[in-house]
N, CA, C and O atoms as a CHARMM CRD file, in Angstrom:
* protein
*
  360
    1    1 UNK  N     80.98900  71.33700  66.96400 PROA 1      0.00000
    2    1 UNK  CA    81.90600  71.24100  66.39200 PROA 1      0.00000
    3    1 UNK  C     82.99600  72.49500  66.62600 PROA 1      0.00000
    4    1 UNK  O     84.13400  72.48400  66.15700 PROA 1      0.00000
    5    2 UNK  N     82.38000  73.68200  67.51400 PROA 2      0.00000
    6    2 UNK  CA    83.31400  74.74400  67.66600 PROA 2      0.00000
    7    2 UNK  C     84.08800  74.24800  69.04500 PROA 2      0.00000
    8    2 UNK  O     85.11200  74.86900  69.32900 PROA 2      0.00000
    9    3 UNK  N     83.66300  73.15700  69.93400 PROA 3      0.00000
   10    3 UNK  CA    84.73200  72.83600  70.69500 PROA 3      0.00000
   11    3 UNK  C     85.82300  72.14200  70.03100 PROA 3      0.00000
   12    3 UNK  O     86.96200  72.33300  70.45600 PROA 3      0.00000
   13    4 UNK  N     85.61400  71.29800  68.96700 PROA 4      0.00000
   14    4 UNK  CA    86.88700  70.60600  68.29700 PROA 4      0.00000
   15    4 UNK  C     87.80800  71.78200  67.84300 PROA 4      0.00000
   16    4 UNK  O     89.02400  71.72100  68.02100 PROA 4      0.00000
   17    5 UNK  N     87.18600  72.88700  67.23500 PROA 5      0.00000
   18    5 UNK  CA    88.10700  73.92300  66.71100 PROA 5      0.00000
   19    5 UNK  C     89.01500  74.40300  67.99100 PROA 5      0.00000
   20    5 UNK  O     90.24400  74.37000  67.92500 PROA 5      0.00000
   21    6 UNK  N     88.47400  74.75100  68.89400 PROA 6      0.00000
   22    6 UNK  CA    89.39200  75.21900  70.33100 PROA 6      0.00000
   23    6 UNK  C     90.20500  74.05400  70.37400 PROA 6      0.00000
   24    6 UNK  O     91.39300  74.37600  70.37600 PROA 6      0.00000
   25    7 UNK  N     90.02500  72.81100  70.41000 PROA 7      0.00000
   26    7 UNK  CA    90.77000  71.76700  70.71400 PROA 7      0.00000
   27    7 UNK  C     92.12400  71.74900  69.74300 PROA 7      0.00000
   28    7 UNK  O     93.30000  71.55000  70.04800 PROA 7      0.00000
   29    8 UNK  N     91.54500  72.01500  68.54000 PROA 8      0.00000
   30    8 UNK  CA    92.68700  71.78700  67.16000 PROA 8      0.00000
   31    8 UNK  C     93.42000  73.22100  67.40700 PROA 8      0.00000
   32    8 UNK  O     94.54800  73.30500  66.92200 PROA 8      0.00000
   33    9 UNK  N     92.90400  74.39500  68.12100 PROA 9      0.00000
   34    9 UNK  CA    93.85400  75.66800  68.28400 PROA 9      0.00000
   35    9 UNK  C     94.70600  75.34200  69.29600 PROA 9      0.00000
   36    9 UNK  O     95.91300  75.50400  69.12000 PROA 9      0.00000
   37   10 UNK  N     94.20500  74.82000  70.53800 PROA 10     0.00000
   38   10 UNK  CA    95.00700  74.58000  71.55100 PROA 10     0.00000
   39   10 UNK  C     96.41500  73.67500  71.30400 PROA 10     0.00000
   40   10 UNK  O     97.49000  73.92400  71.84900 PROA 10     0.00000
   41   11 UNK  N     96.20100  72.73200  70.49700 PROA 11     0.00000
   42   11 UNK  CA    97.12100  71.56400  70.11400 PROA 11     0.00000
   43   11 UNK  C     98.21600  72.38400  68.92300 PROA 11     0.00000
   44   11 UNK  O     99.35500  72.11900  68.53900 PROA 11     0.00000
   45   12 UNK  N     97.57500  73.10400  68.70200 PROA 12     0.00000
   46   12 UNK  CA    98.72100  73.91100  67.66700 PROA 12     0.00000
   47   12 UNK  C     99.35100  75.00000  68.07300 PROA 12     0.00000
   48   12 UNK  O    100.02400  75.75900  67.37500 PROA 12     0.00000
   49   13 UNK  N     99.07100  75.09100  69.50800 PROA 13     0.00000
   50   13 UNK  CA    99.77700  76.54500  70.23600 PROA 13     0.00000
   51   13 UNK  C    101.18100  76.25600  70.32800 PROA 13     0.00000
   52   13 UNK  O    101.70000  75.22900  70.76300 PROA 13     0.00000
   53   14 UNK  N    101.67200  77.17300  69.91500 PROA 14     0.00000
   54   14 UNK  CA   103.32100  77.25100  70.13300 PROA 14     0.00000
   55   14 UNK  C    104.03100  78.49300  71.02100 PROA 14     0.00000
   56   14 UNK  O    104.23900  79.64300  70.63500 PROA 14     0.00000
   57   15 UNK  N    104.26800  78.03300  72.03100 PROA 15     0.00000
   58   15 UNK  CA   104.70000  78.74700  73.07700 PROA 15     0.00000
   59   15 UNK  C    105.72100  79.76900  72.65300 PROA 15     0.00000
   60   15 UNK  O    106.74300  79.30300  72.14800 PROA 15     0.00000
   61   16 UNK  N    105.62200  81.23000  72.78000 PROA 16     0.00000
   62   16 UNK  CA   106.51800  82.10000  72.70700 PROA 16     0.00000
   63   16 UNK  C    107.56600  82.76000  73.52300 PROA 16     0.00000
   64   16 UNK  O    108.41000  83.56800  73.13400 PROA 16     0.00000
   65   17 UNK  N    107.33700  82.18200  74.98600 PROA 17     0.00000
   66   17 UNK  CA   108.22400  82.53600  76.09100 PROA 17     0.00000
   67   17 UNK  C    109.62800  82.46400  75.85400 PROA 17     0.00000
   68   17 UNK  O    109.91000  81.42100  75.26400 PROA 17     0.00000
   69   18 UNK  N    110.46800  83.08400  76.06100 PROA 18     0.00000
   70   18 UNK  CA   111.96500  82.80900  76.19600 PROA 18     0.00000
   71   18 UNK  C    112.09900  81.52800  77.21600 PROA 18     0.00000
   72   18 UNK  O    113.04600  80.75900  77.05000 PROA 18     0.00000
   73   19 UNK  N    111.23800  81.31800  78.17400 PROA 19     0.00000
   74   19 UNK  CA   111.45000  80.24900  79.04800 PROA 19     0.00000
   75   19 UNK  C    111.01000  78.98600  78.44600 PROA 19     0.00000
   76   19 UNK  O    111.19400  77.90500  79.00500 PROA 19     0.00000
   77   20 UNK  N    110.47800  79.10400  77.40800 PROA 20     0.00000
   78   20 UNK  CA   110.08200  77.70500  76.36200 PROA 20     0.00000
   79   20 UNK  C    111.08700  77.40800  75.67600 PROA 20     0.00000
   80   20 UNK  O    111.13100  76.29300  75.15700 PROA 20     0.00000
   81   21 UNK  N    112.01000  78.21300  75.52500 PROA 21     0.00000
   82   21 UNK  CA   112.93000  77.74200  74.13600 PROA 21     0.00000
   83   21 UNK  C    114.02800  76.65100  74.47000 PROA 21     0.00000
   84   21 UNK  O    114.51900  76.59400  75.59700 PROA 21     0.00000
   85   22 UNK  N    114.38300  75.82100  73.49300 PROA 22     0.00000
   86   22 UNK  CA   115.05500  74.82500  74.03100 PROA 22     0.00000
   87   22 UNK  C    116.57100  75.29900  74.30600 PROA 22     0.00000
   88   22 UNK  O    117.39300  74.59400  74.89000 PROA 22     0.00000
   89   23 UNK  N    116.82200  76.54900  73.82000 PROA 23     0.00000
   90   23 UNK  CA   118.41000  76.78600  73.93000 PROA 23     0.00000
   91   23 UNK  C    118.54400  77.28100  75.43300 PROA 23     0.00000
   92   23 UNK  O    117.88200  78.26500  75.76100 PROA 23     0.00000
   93   24 UNK  N    119.26100  76.73500  76.25000 PROA 24     0.00000
   94   24 UNK  CA   119.41200  76.75600  77.86700 PROA 24     0.00000
   95   24 UNK  C    120.11900  78.50100  77.92400 PROA 24     0.00000
   96   24 UNK  O    119.80300  79.21800  78.87300 PROA 24     0.00000
   97   25 UNK  N    121.03800  79.01600  76.85600 PROA 25     0.00000
   98   25 UNK  CA   121.29700  80.32700  77.32600 PROA 25     0.00000
   99   25 UNK  C    120.00600  81.44800  77.22900 PROA 25     0.00000
  100   25 UNK  O    119.93000  82.55700  77.75800 PROA 25     0.00000
  101   26 UNK  N    119.16900  80.84600  76.48600 PROA 26     0.00000
  102   26 UNK  CA   118.11000  82.00500  76.14900 PROA 26     0.00000
  103   26 UNK  C    117.31100  81.98900  77.47800 PROA 26     0.00000
  104   26 UNK  O    117.00000  83.04200  78.03500 PROA 26     0.00000
  105   27 UNK  N    116.93900  80.59000  78.04500 PROA 27     0.00000
  106   27 UNK  CA   116.20500  80.48800  79.22000 PROA 27     0.00000
  107   27 UNK  C    116.87600  81.05800  80.20400 PROA 27     0.00000
  108   27 UNK  O    116.31000  81.87700  80.92800 PROA 27     0.00000
  109   28 UNK  N    118.17600  80.72000  80.38500 PROA 28     0.00000
  110   28 UNK  CA   118.87300  81.31400  81.66900 PROA 28     0.00000
  111   28 UNK  C    118.74700  82.84700  81.85600 PROA 28     0.00000
  112   28 UNK  O    118.43200  83.44000  82.88700 PROA 28     0.00000
  113   29 UNK  N    119.13200  83.48800  80.35400 PROA 29     0.00000
  114   29 UNK  CA   119.01500  84.82000  80.46100 PROA 29     0.00000
  115   29 UNK  C    117.64000  85.41800  80.81900 PROA 29     0.00000
  116   29 UNK  O    117.65200  86.55900  81.28000 PROA 29     0.00000
  117   30 UNK  N    116.44300  84.78500  80.66500 PROA 30     0.00000
  118   30 UNK  CA   115.29900  85.06200  80.93000 PROA 30     0.00000
  119   30 UNK  C    115.13300  84.93100  82.42000 PROA 30     0.00000
  120   30 UNK  O    114.52300  85.83800  82.98700 PROA 30     0.00000
  121   31 UNK  N    115.59000  83.93400  83.12300 PROA 31     0.00000
  122   31 UNK  CA   115.30700  83.60900  84.48900 PROA 31     0.00000
  123   31 UNK  C    116.19800  84.79900  85.29000 PROA 31     0.00000
  124   31 UNK  O    115.76900  85.26300  86.34600 PROA 31     0.00000
  125   32 UNK  N    117.35000  85.21300  84.75900 PROA 32     0.00000
  126   32 UNK  CA   118.31900  86.08200  85.49900 PROA 32     0.00000
  127   32 UNK  C    117.29700  87.42800  85.23200 PROA 32     0.00000
  128   32 UNK  O    117.25900  88.23200  86.16300 PROA 32     0.00000
  129   33 UNK  N    116.66900  87.65700  84.32300 PROA 33     0.00000
  130   33 UNK  CA   115.86300  89.19200  84.15600 PROA 33     0.00000
  131   33 UNK  C    114.83700  88.97700  85.20100 PROA 33     0.00000
  132   33 UNK  O    114.51700  89.90100  85.94900 PROA 33     0.00000
  133   34 UNK  N    114.35700  87.90900  85.27900 PROA 34     0.00000
  134   34 UNK  CA   113.19100  87.99900  86.14900 PROA 34     0.00000
  135   34 UNK  C    113.67800  88.00500  87.84400 PROA 34     0.00000
  136   34 UNK  O    113.07700  88.63400  88.71500 PROA 34     0.00000
  137   35 UNK  N    114.85100  87.18900  88.06300 PROA 35     0.00000
  138   35 UNK  CA   114.98800  87.46100  89.36600 PROA 35     0.00000
  139   35 UNK  C    115.86200  88.71100  89.84000 PROA 35     0.00000
  140   35 UNK  O    116.14900  88.96600  91.00900 PROA 35     0.00000
  141   36 UNK  N    116.23900  89.45600  88.68800 PROA 36     0.00000
  142   36 UNK  CA   116.83600  90.68600  89.08200 PROA 36     0.00000
  143   36 UNK  C    115.99300  91.78900  89.00200 PROA 36     0.00000
  144   36 UNK  O    116.37000  92.83700  89.52600 PROA 36     0.00000
  145   37 UNK  N    114.72000  91.72800  88.33600 PROA 37     0.00000
  146   37 UNK  CA   113.32400  92.36400  88.71600 PROA 37     0.00000
  147   37 UNK  C    112.96000  92.12300  90.33500 PROA 37     0.00000
  148   37 UNK  O    112.68400  93.00900  91.14400 PROA 37     0.00000
  149   38 UNK  N    113.02300  90.92400  90.54100 PROA 38     0.00000
  150   38 UNK  CA   112.67800  90.63800  91.87100 PROA 38     0.00000
  151   38 UNK  C    113.21100  91.14400  93.11300 PROA 38     0.00000
  152   38 UNK  O    112.49700  91.49600  94.05200 PROA 38     0.00000
  153   39 UNK  N    114.30500  91.17300  93.11300 PROA 39     0.00000
  154   39 UNK  CA   115.52500  91.41900  93.84400 PROA 39     0.00000
  155   39 UNK  C    115.44100  92.86000  94.03400 PROA 39     0.00000
  156   39 UNK  O    115.06600  93.61800  93.13900 PROA 39     0.00000
  157   40 UNK  N    115.84000  93.29800  95.36800 PROA 40     0.00000
  158   40 UNK  CA   115.71900  94.86600  95.88400 PROA 40     0.00000
  159   40 UNK  C    117.03600  95.41700  95.04500 PROA 40     0.00000
  160   40 UNK  O    117.82400  94.59200  94.58400 PROA 40     0.00000
  161   41 UNK  N    117.23000  96.70300  94.87800 PROA 41     0.00000
  162   41 UNK  CA   118.27200  97.23600  93.97300 PROA 41     0.00000
  163   41 UNK  C    119.35200  97.52600  94.83100 PROA 41     0.00000
  164   41 UNK  O    120.40600  97.80000  94.25700 PROA 41     0.00000
  165   42 UNK  N    119.35300  97.53400  96.20500 PROA 42     0.00000
  166   42 UNK  CA   120.63400  97.99200  96.76800 PROA 42     0.00000
  167   42 UNK  C    120.95600  96.38200  97.67900 PROA 42     0.00000
  168   42 UNK  O    120.00600  95.73200  98.11600 PROA 42     0.00000
  169   43 UNK  N    122.11300  96.01000  97.82000 PROA 43     0.00000
  170   43 UNK  CA   122.72100  95.03800  98.44600 PROA 43     0.00000
  171   43 UNK  C    122.84400  95.13200 100.15700 PROA 43     0.00000
  172   43 UNK  O    123.55100  95.95300 100.74100 PROA 43     0.00000
  173   44 UNK  N    122.33100  94.51000 100.55300 PROA 44     0.00000
  174   44 UNK  CA   122.62000  94.52100 102.42300 PROA 44     0.00000
  175   44 UNK  C    123.82700  93.88200 102.85900 PROA 44     0.00000
  176   44 UNK  O    124.32800  92.81300 102.51100 PROA 44     0.00000
  177   45 UNK  N    124.27500  94.93800 103.87200 PROA 45     0.00000
  178   45 UNK  CA   125.64300  94.63000 104.22900 PROA 45     0.00000
  179   45 UNK  C    125.54700  93.52200 105.49600 PROA 45     0.00000
  180   45 UNK  O    124.49300  93.36500 106.11200 PROA 45     0.00000
  181   46 UNK  N    126.60100  92.87800 105.76400 PROA 46     0.00000
  182   46 UNK  CA   126.45900  91.91100 106.95600 PROA 46     0.00000
  183   46 UNK  C    125.91800  92.46900 108.34800 PROA 46     0.00000
  184   46 UNK  O    125.17900  91.89800 109.15000 PROA 46     0.00000
  185   47 UNK  N    126.44500  93.64700 108.41000 PROA 47     0.00000
  186   47 UNK  CA   125.79000  94.31700 109.78100 PROA 47     0.00000
  187   47 UNK  C    124.12900  94.66500 109.50300 PROA 47     0.00000
  188   47 UNK  O    123.45400  94.75700 110.52900 PROA 47     0.00000
  189   48 UNK  N    123.63900  94.80300 108.60100 PROA 48     0.00000
  190   48 UNK  CA   122.28000  94.86300 108.11100 PROA 48     0.00000
  191   48 UNK  C    121.57800  93.44100 108.40200 PROA 48     0.00000
  192   48 UNK  O    120.48300  93.29200 108.94400 PROA 48     0.00000
  193   49 UNK  N    122.27100  92.62100 108.02000 PROA 49     0.00000
  194   49 UNK  CA   121.71100  91.30300 108.31700 PROA 49     0.00000
  195   49 UNK  C    121.63900  90.70300 109.54300 PROA 49     0.00000
  196   49 UNK  O    120.79300  89.85700 109.83100 PROA 49     0.00000
  197   50 UNK  N    122.81400  91.25800 110.55400 PROA 50     0.00000
  198   50 UNK  CA   122.70900  90.87700 111.70800 PROA 50     0.00000
  199   50 UNK  C    121.69800  91.42600 112.42400 PROA 50     0.00000
  200   50 UNK  O    121.00700  90.79200 113.22100 PROA 50     0.00000
  201   51 UNK  N    121.56500  92.74900 112.13700 PROA 51     0.00000
  202   51 UNK  CA   120.89400  93.74300 112.87000 PROA 51     0.00000
  203   51 UNK  C    119.44600  92.91600 112.82300 PROA 51     0.00000
  204   51 UNK  O    118.83800  92.73500 113.87800 PROA 51     0.00000
  205   52 UNK  N    118.89800  92.40200 111.50500 PROA 52     0.00000
  206   52 UNK  CA   117.47700  91.54000 111.14000 PROA 52     0.00000
  207   52 UNK  C    117.38200  90.50700 112.23000 PROA 52     0.00000
  208   52 UNK  O    116.38700  90.37800 112.94300 PROA 52     0.00000
  209   53 UNK  N    118.67100  89.64900 112.33500 PROA 53     0.00000
  210   53 UNK  CA   118.66200  88.32700 113.10000 PROA 53     0.00000
  211   53 UNK  C    118.45600  88.62800 114.47000 PROA 53     0.00000
  212   53 UNK  O    117.78000  87.91800 115.21400 PROA 53     0.00000
  213   54 UNK  N    119.09700  89.79800 114.85400 PROA 54     0.00000
  214   54 UNK  CA   119.10100  90.16100 116.65100 PROA 54     0.00000
  215   54 UNK  C    117.96600  90.60100 116.82200 PROA 54     0.00000
  216   54 UNK  O    117.48400  90.28000 117.90800 PROA 54     0.00000
  217   55 UNK  N    117.13900  91.40900 115.97600 PROA 55     0.00000
  218   55 UNK  CA   115.84600  91.80400 116.31000 PROA 55     0.00000
  219   55 UNK  C    114.83000  90.79200 116.33000 PROA 55     0.00000
  220   55 UNK  O    113.85700  90.84000 117.08200 PROA 55     0.00000
  221   56 UNK  N    115.06500  89.83500 115.46700 PROA 56     0.00000
  222   56 UNK  CA   113.98700  88.71500 115.42900 PROA 56     0.00000
  223   56 UNK  C    114.49700  87.80500 116.82000 PROA 56     0.00000
  224   56 UNK  O    113.74600  87.54600 117.76100 PROA 56     0.00000
  225   57 UNK  N    115.54700  87.49900 116.75000 PROA 57     0.00000
  226   57 UNK  CA   115.65300  86.82600 118.20200 PROA 57     0.00000
  227   57 UNK  C    115.40700  87.57200 119.19300 PROA 57     0.00000
  228   57 UNK  O    115.03400  86.81000 120.08500 PROA 57     0.00000
  229   58 UNK  N    115.39400  88.89200 119.66200 PROA 58     0.00000
  230   58 UNK  CA   114.99600  89.55300 120.52900 PROA 58     0.00000
  231   58 UNK  C    113.41100  89.52200 120.84500 PROA 58     0.00000
  232   58 UNK  O    112.97400  89.45600 121.99400 PROA 58     0.00000
  233   59 UNK  N    112.63700  89.57400 119.73200 PROA 59     0.00000
  234   59 UNK  CA   111.06900  89.28300 119.93600 PROA 59     0.00000
  235   59 UNK  C    110.96500  87.88400 120.12500 PROA 59     0.00000
  236   59 UNK  O    110.20700  87.58500 121.04800 PROA 59     0.00000
  237   60 UNK  N    111.54400  86.85000 119.48000 PROA 60     0.00000
  238   60 UNK  CA   111.18200  85.78100 119.96500 PROA 60     0.00000
  239   60 UNK  C    111.52700  85.65400 121.25200 PROA 60     0.00000
  240   60 UNK  O    110.63200  85.05400 121.84600 PROA 60     0.00000
  241   61 UNK  N    112.29000  85.90500 121.85200 PROA 61     0.00000
  242   61 UNK  CA   112.62400  85.54200 123.29900 PROA 61     0.00000
  243   61 UNK  C    111.80100  86.60000 124.08300 PROA 61     0.00000
  244   61 UNK  O    111.87100  86.46900 125.30500 PROA 61     0.00000
  245   62 UNK  N    111.17200  87.43900 123.70800 PROA 62     0.00000
  246   62 UNK  CA   110.19900  88.39500 124.64200 PROA 62     0.00000
  247   62 UNK  C    108.98400  87.47400 124.49100 PROA 62     0.00000
  248   62 UNK  O    108.36900  87.22900 125.52900 PROA 62     0.00000
  249   63 UNK  N    108.57300  86.95900 123.41100 PROA 63     0.00000
  250   63 UNK  CA   107.46300  86.25600 123.24800 PROA 63     0.00000
  251   63 UNK  C    107.26900  85.03200 124.29300 PROA 63     0.00000
  252   63 UNK  O    106.23600  84.69700 124.87100 PROA 63     0.00000
  253   64 UNK  N    108.18600  84.62900 124.34500 PROA 64     0.00000
  254   64 UNK  CA   108.49400  83.00200 125.12700 PROA 64     0.00000
  255   64 UNK  C    108.37200  83.42000 126.50700 PROA 64     0.00000
  256   64 UNK  O    107.61300  82.69900 127.15500 PROA 64     0.00000
  257   65 UNK  N    109.01100  84.58000 127.27700 PROA 65     0.00000
  258   65 UNK  CA   109.28900  84.98600 128.36800 PROA 65     0.00000
  259   65 UNK  C    108.01900  85.28800 129.19400 PROA 65     0.00000
  260   65 UNK  O    107.22500  85.97200 128.54900 PROA 65     0.00000
  261   66 UNK  N    107.62200  84.98800 130.37800 PROA 66     0.00000
  262   66 UNK  CA   106.59900  85.61400 131.03900 PROA 66     0.00000
  263   66 UNK  C    106.87300  86.71800 131.26000 PROA 66     0.00000
  264   66 UNK  O    107.97900  87.25800 131.26900 PROA 66     0.00000
  265   67 UNK  N    105.48900  87.28300 131.52700 PROA 67     0.00000
  266   67 UNK  CA   105.55400  88.96600 131.64600 PROA 67     0.00000
  267   67 UNK  C    106.04500  89.20700 133.09900 PROA 67     0.00000
  268   67 UNK  O    106.15500  88.31700 133.94200 PROA 67     0.00000
  269   68 UNK  N    106.35600  90.67000 133.30800 PROA 68     0.00000
  270   68 UNK  CA   107.27500  91.25000 134.25900 PROA 68     0.00000
  271   68 UNK  C    106.32900  92.11900 134.55000 PROA 68     0.00000
  272   68 UNK  O    105.73500  92.75300 133.67800 PROA 68     0.00000
  273   69 UNK  N    106.02700  92.26600 136.20000 PROA 69     0.00000
  274   69 UNK  CA   105.59400  93.53300 137.08700 PROA 69     0.00000
  275   69 UNK  C    106.63600  94.05200 137.56000 PROA 69     0.00000
  276   69 UNK  O    107.63600  93.41100 137.88300 PROA 69     0.00000
  277   70 UNK  N    106.49600  95.29900 137.64800 PROA 70     0.00000
  278   70 UNK  CA   107.54900  96.28900 138.59600 PROA 70     0.00000
  279   70 UNK  C    106.76300  97.19500 139.30300 PROA 70     0.00000
  280   70 UNK  O    105.98600  98.03200 138.84400 PROA 70     0.00000
  281   71 UNK  N    107.05900  96.92900 140.55800 PROA 71     0.00000
  282   71 UNK  CA   106.88500  98.03900 141.45800 PROA 71     0.00000
  283   71 UNK  C    107.76500  99.13200 142.13500 PROA 71     0.00000
  284   71 UNK  O    108.77800  98.77400 142.73600 PROA 71     0.00000
  285   72 UNK  N    107.43100 100.42900 142.06600 PROA 72     0.00000
  286   72 UNK  CA   108.44700 101.15300 142.22400 PROA 72     0.00000
  287   72 UNK  C    107.78900 101.96800 143.50100 PROA 72     0.00000
  288   72 UNK  O    106.74000 102.58900 143.33200 PROA 72     0.00000
  289   73 UNK  N    108.38200 101.94200 144.65800 PROA 73     0.00000
  290   73 UNK  CA   107.94500 102.99100 145.74700 PROA 73     0.00000
  291   73 UNK  C    109.14800 103.99000 146.15500 PROA 73     0.00000
  292   73 UNK  O    110.27100 103.60600 146.48100 PROA 73     0.00000
  293   74 UNK  N    108.68400 105.47500 146.07600 PROA 74     0.00000
  294   74 UNK  CA   109.74700 106.31100 146.49400 PROA 74     0.00000
  295   74 UNK  C    109.04600 107.39100 147.98200 PROA 74     0.00000
  296   74 UNK  O    107.98800 108.02000 148.02100 PROA 74     0.00000
  297   75 UNK  N    109.83200 107.28700 148.75500 PROA 75     0.00000
  298   75 UNK  CA   109.00900 107.97700 150.03300 PROA 75     0.00000
  299   75 UNK  C    109.89900 109.30700 150.28500 PROA 75     0.00000
  300   75 UNK  O    111.05700 109.43300 149.88700 PROA 75     0.00000
  301   76 UNK  N    109.31800 110.08100 150.86400 PROA 76     0.00000
  302   76 UNK  CA   109.56000 111.27700 151.09700 PROA 76     0.00000
  303   76 UNK  C    110.49500 111.47400 152.52200 PROA 76     0.00000
  304   76 UNK  O    110.51200 110.60800 153.39700 PROA 76     0.00000
  305   77 UNK  N    111.11200 112.49600 152.59300 PROA 77     0.00000
  306   77 UNK  CA   112.16100 112.44700 154.07100 PROA 77     0.00000
  307   77 UNK  C    111.16900 111.90600 155.40400 PROA 77     0.00000
  308   77 UNK  O    111.47700 111.15300 156.32900 PROA 77     0.00000
  309   78 UNK  N    109.99600 112.53200 155.14100 PROA 78     0.00000
  310   78 UNK  CA   109.23600 112.26600 156.54300 PROA 78     0.00000
  311   78 UNK  C    108.65300 110.88200 156.70600 PROA 78     0.00000
  312   78 UNK  O    107.89600 110.60900 157.63800 PROA 78     0.00000
  313   79 UNK  N    109.13700 109.73800 155.48500 PROA 79     0.00000
  314   79 UNK  CA   108.53600 108.59500 155.77700 PROA 79     0.00000
  315   79 UNK  C    107.45900 108.50000 155.28700 PROA 79     0.00000
  316   79 UNK  O    106.95700 107.46900 155.73300 PROA 79     0.00000
  317   80 UNK  N    106.53500 109.17600 154.34800 PROA 80     0.00000
  318   80 UNK  CA   105.29700 109.15300 153.87300 PROA 80     0.00000
  319   80 UNK  C    105.80100 108.65000 152.43000 PROA 80     0.00000
  320   80 UNK  O    106.91000 108.74100 151.90400 PROA 80     0.00000
  321   81 UNK  N    104.45100 108.02200 151.92400 PROA 81     0.00000
  322   81 UNK  CA   105.09200 107.40100 150.46300 PROA 81     0.00000
  323   81 UNK  C    104.87000 108.68300 149.32700 PROA 81     0.00000
  324   81 UNK  O    103.75600 109.11800 149.03400 PROA 81     0.00000
  325   82 UNK  N    105.82000 109.05900 148.90300 PROA 82     0.00000
  326   82 UNK  CA   105.75100 110.13600 147.76300 PROA 82     0.00000
  327   82 UNK  C    104.98700 109.80200 146.43700 PROA 82     0.00000
  328   82 UNK  O    104.07600 110.43600 145.90400 PROA 82     0.00000
  329   83 UNK  N    105.74600 108.35600 145.94600 PROA 83     0.00000
  330   83 UNK  CA   105.26700 108.15600 144.65000 PROA 83     0.00000
  331   83 UNK  C    105.25000 106.53300 144.87900 PROA 83     0.00000
  332   83 UNK  O    105.96400 105.85800 145.62000 PROA 83     0.00000
  333   84 UNK  N    104.15800 106.12000 143.96500 PROA 84     0.00000
  334   84 UNK  CA   104.16800 104.59700 143.98800 PROA 84     0.00000
  335   84 UNK  C    103.53400 104.14500 142.41500 PROA 84     0.00000
  336   84 UNK  O    102.43400 104.43300 141.94300 PROA 84     0.00000
  337   85 UNK  N    104.49400 103.44900 141.89000 PROA 85     0.00000
  338   85 UNK  CA   104.22100 103.20600 140.49100 PROA 85     0.00000
  339   85 UNK  C    104.16100 101.63500 140.31200 PROA 85     0.00000
  340   85 UNK  O    104.82000 100.95300 141.09600 PROA 85     0.00000
  341   86 UNK  N    103.43900 101.04500 139.36300 PROA 86     0.00000
  342   86 UNK  CA   103.41900  99.88200 139.08300 PROA 86     0.00000
  343   86 UNK  C    103.24100  99.52300 137.47100 PROA 86     0.00000
  344   86 UNK  O    102.20100  99.89800 136.93100 PROA 86     0.00000
  345   87 UNK  N    104.25000  98.79100 136.67700 PROA 87     0.00000
  346   87 UNK  CA   104.13300  98.86100 135.55600 PROA 87     0.00000
  347   87 UNK  C    104.03400  97.13200 135.53500 PROA 87     0.00000
  348   87 UNK  O    104.44200  96.30500 136.35100 PROA 87     0.00000
  349   88 UNK  N    103.14200  96.93700 133.93600 PROA 88     0.00000
  350   88 UNK  CA   103.21300  95.28100 133.70800 PROA 88     0.00000
  351   88 UNK  C    102.14500  94.51800 134.40400 PROA 88     0.00000
  352   88 UNK  O    102.16300  93.30700 134.18200 PROA 88     0.00000
  353   89 UNK  N    101.02500  95.05400 135.36300 PROA 89     0.00000
  354   89 UNK  CA   100.11800  94.12400 135.74900 PROA 89     0.00000
  355   89 UNK  C     99.00400  94.63700 134.89500 PROA 89     0.00000
  356   89 UNK  O     98.92500  95.85200 134.71600 PROA 89     0.00000
  357   90 UNK  N     98.12800  93.81900 134.34500 PROA 90     0.00000
  358   90 UNK  CA    96.80300  93.93000 133.54700 PROA 90     0.00000
  359   90 UNK  C     95.93300  94.19600 134.57700 PROA 90     0.00000
  360   90 UNK  O     94.73500  94.35800 134.34700 PROA 90     0.00000
């Protein structure tokens, strides 16, 4: 019998959320409040958005390109090697 009582309670349930309201203005106000809480407080400028796009584009390009190795040889005036550096080789 307790299962039937639970089903009766569920059938008689009345939603009290503003989103369940038949009035569209109440629903829109509730949705606007939710989205306002989710959005960041400050607005971003076009320059900020362009910086994000360019950063993501540069990262994507670096991921796609093959690795580069750089060799630097520096010789002393007498012809002997003074410095030898190698970058990028694993």
